[in-house]
N, C-alpha and C positions, 0 to 999 in steps of 0.2 A: 503494500500500500504506500510505500515511500520510495523515492528515487535517491540513490547514492549520489550526493552532490560532487563527489570526487571521482566518479567513474569516467572511463575514457576508452574508446574503442581500441586504441593502441595498447592499453594495458591488458584488455581482454585478449587481443591477438598474442601478446607475449605469453600470457597464461596458457593459451591453446598451443603455442609453439613448445612450451615446456611439457604439456600433456603428451604431445607427439613424441618428444625425446624420451620421456619416461614410459612410453607405450601405455598410457592411461586411456580408458574409453571415454572419459569426460573430464571436465574441469569442475572444481568445487571450491566453496568458501566455508571456513577459513583454511586456506592452503598456504604452506610456507615452503620456499625453496631455499636451501642453505648451500652456499658456495657453488651454486649452479649444478650440483651433482646429487643432491638428496632432497626428497620431497616427503611431506607427511602433513597430518592435520595440525594446523597452526595453534590450536588450543592445547596441544600437548606440551605444556610449559617445561616439564622436566626433560623431555626428549630434546626440545629446542635448546635449552641451556647446555645440555651435555654435548650435542652435536656442534654448536657454535664454539664452546670452550675447547673442544678437541681440535676443530679446524683452526682456531686462533694459535694453536701451538705449532702449526706448520709454517715455517718462514717462507717468504717469497723472494725470489731473486729477480723478479720483474719490477721495473721502476715506472712510476706514474706520477707526474706533477701536473697540477692544474692551478690556474688563477682565474678569478672571476671579477668583472667590473661592470657596474651599471652603465649602460650607454645613454639611456633616457629612462623615463618612468616605466617603459614596457619591455625593454630588451636588455639582456645580460650577455656580454661578450665573454666567452670562455676560451682561454688559450690552454693548450695541453702539450705535453711531451711524454713519450713512453718508449721503452725498448722492447715492448711486447711483440712477439712474432706469431703469425698465424692466429690473430685474435681480432675481435671486434671491441670497440671502445664505446661504452655507454656513459653518458653524462646526464645527470638528472638535477632538476631544481626541486629541492625538498622544503616544504613548509614545515616548520618545527612542531607546531601544535595548532589545534583548532577544536572548536566545539560545534556540535550540530544538534539542534533541538528537533526531535521527531514529532511531526504534526499529524501523521496518518499511520494506519496499519497497526500491527500487533504491538509495536513499541511506542505507541502514542504517548506523548508526555515525557518520554525518556530523553536524557541529554547524553549524546555520545561524545567521548573525549578521544581525539585522534592525535597521534604523534608521527613525525617523519612521513608526511604525505607527499607522494610524487605528484608534482603539479605540471611538469613538462619533462620530457626526456628525448634525447637524440642519440642515435646509434650510427657510428661510422666505422669504417675499417681502420684498425689501429695502424698508425703510421708514426714516423719519428716525431713529428710535431704538426700542429694544426690549430685551427680555431673554429668555433661554431657559435651560434646564437641561440639562447633559450628565451622563451617569452614569460614575462612576469604577469600573472593574472591580476586583474583589477582588484584594488582593495588591499593588496599585499605590499609590504615594504621589504627592502633588502635585509633589514635587521631581523625579520621574522623567518628568514630562509637560510639555507646553505646549499652549496653545490657538492654533489657526490659524483665521483667518477670511478669506473672500474673496467678492467680489461677482462675479456672472457674468451677462452680458447674456442675456436670455431668447431673443433672436432668433438670435444666432450663437454662443453659448456662450463668447465671449471673456471672459477674466478682466479685470476693470476696476480692481480694487483688492485689496490683500491686507494682512494684519496678523498679527503674532504676539505672544503675551502669556504671561508666567509666571502661574501660579496662585498667588494670595496666600492 
């Protein structure tokens, strides 16, 4: 009875791409993908913490650097450099937090609290260096957001490097 105000066809496509990679017959919510290589029900907090903590112990020899600068009220210029090979680079604009008051459906009257919401994302082939532009949604300011970048191996979807940057 209510629409997810943060939904986006590009995010649904990414979830379907992962479903194909994991040979799943359908997509579902809440689903979590960890490090591009493991998926499970996102509400399994114990498993999520265990898998993330295990993966954080694995060092990366791939480098990724990003910088982000507001060009005007609507566009963010992101410069990047990486030594990733055989990879794609994804760079996302993340809104740090938001609240959403539900007005219809089974959750009428509830207030949902969101963190780290993808508001825009671009995918490019990883190259030595480059730049791209992300769009800032209306009503948001740079102080409310961060830029996240990660390289992902094209053969097995494994995340090989990640970086976070404030928007200047």
